[in-house]
N, C-alpha and C positions, 0 to 999 in steps of 0.2 A: 713381237719380240718381248719377252718378259724381263722385268727389271732384275738386276743382280742384287742379291742381299748386300746391304752396306758393309757388313763384316767381310764378305768375300772380296768385294772390290778393294777394300782397305788392305786385306791380306795380299792380294795380287800386287798392289802398289808397293807394299813392303818387300815382297819377294823380288820384284823388279829392281827396286832400289838396292837390295843386297847383291843381286846379280851384277848390276852396273858397277857397283863399288868394287866387287871382286875382279871383274874383267878389267876395269880401269887400273886397279892396283897392279895386276899382273902385267898389263900392257906397259905401264909406267916403269915397272921393274926391268922389263926386257928392253925398253928403249933407252933406259938410263945410260948404258955404256956408249950410246951414240950421241948423247947430249940433247935428246929430243923430248920435249914434254908432250902430253896428249894434245894440248891446245895448239902447239906448233905443228904437230902431226896432222891435225884437222885442217890447218891452214895450207899445209903442203899438198894434202890430198885435194882440197878445193881448187888450188891453183892448177894441179895436174889435170883436173877435169874441166878447166875453163874452155869455153868455146873457141874454136880455131884449130889450125893444123898443129900437130903435136910439137913441132920444133919452135913455134912462135907464140904459144899460148901466153897471153898476158892478161892482167886484170888490174883495174883501178883499185886503189886501197879502199875507197868507199864501197865498191862492189864486193870486195872480199869481206869487209865488215858486215854488210847486209847478208851475204850468204852464210856467214858464220853466226849470225844473230848476236853480234857483239857491238859495243860502242866503237866508233871510229878510233878513239884514243887507244882502246885496248888492241885494236888491229895494228895500230902503229907500233905498239910495244912488241907485239908478236913478230911483226915484220922486221923491226930493228934487231931482234935476237936472231932471226933467220938470216938476215943480211950479214950480221957479225960472224955467224957460223959459215958463211959462204954458200948457203943453200938457195938464196934468192938474190936478185939484183933489182934495183930501182932503175927504171928507164923513163925518159920523157914521153909523155903522151902526145903523139903527133897531131891529134885532133884538138888538144887543149893544152897550151903551154903551161898553164898553172897546175895541171894534174900530173901525177906520176903513176906509172904502171909497174906492176910487180911481175917478174918473170923467174921461173925456176932455172937454176944453174945446172950444170952436169952433175955436180954433187947433190943438188936438190932432187934431181930425178932418181939418183941412186938411193937417197933417203926415202923417197916415196916407195920404191921397191921394197926396202927393208921394213918400212912401216906396214906395208901390205902383207909381207910374210909374217910379221909378228902378230898382226890382227887375226890372220887366218889361223895361226897356231893356237893362240889363246882361245879363239872361238871354238876351234875343234876340241880343245881340251875341256872347255866348259860345257859345251853342248853335245859332245861325243856320246855320253851315256843316254841321251834322249833320241828316240827313234826318228828317222827322217820324216815320217808322217807327222809326228808330234811337233818337230821343228817347223815344218811347213805350216801346220795349223796355228802355232804360236806366232809365226811371222805374219800370216794373214790377219790374225786377230789384232795384233799390234798395229798393222797398217790401217785396218778399218777404224780402230780407236783413234789413231793419230789423225786420220783424215776427218773424222767426225769432230774431234776436238778443235782442229784447225779451222774447220768450216764454221764452228760456233763462235770463232773469234775470241777464244779464251786465253790466248797466248799472252803472257806478260811481256813487258818491254825489257830489252837487254839492259844489263848493268855493266859497269866497267870490270867487275870481278868475273864475269862470265867467260872470259878468255882463258882463265887459268886452268 
């Protein structure tokens, strides 16, 4: 495999950053009427995909923080807002009385559906002009780059601001 010229890799990083910002901005705009931030949306989606049967999926707060790659204090802030909105509930952990588990409410499941629709719409609008073959090639290239980057152990530690 030949090395990518430094300017090409930097331009690729710049284009990805621009794309992420545009997609995030549009997603935030569309979720705003529902009172859901992107960070809260990520937390809801993570809870929705927790292991276990669909009706009883729960997750410890510390596990949610780990999966979101954020500090536990940031996860607490996100869950506090979701609980206040009625999208999640805290329940005692039957295996550890000191721990709390987070579970989606019926309203939380509805929010997960809305988030999925918004994400799909925004992605379709952004990537629609790109051919399916090019979309697939981009997806595969990003997955390979992410896997190699992760395997190299280059991931920085989470900061409290990462949840926003």
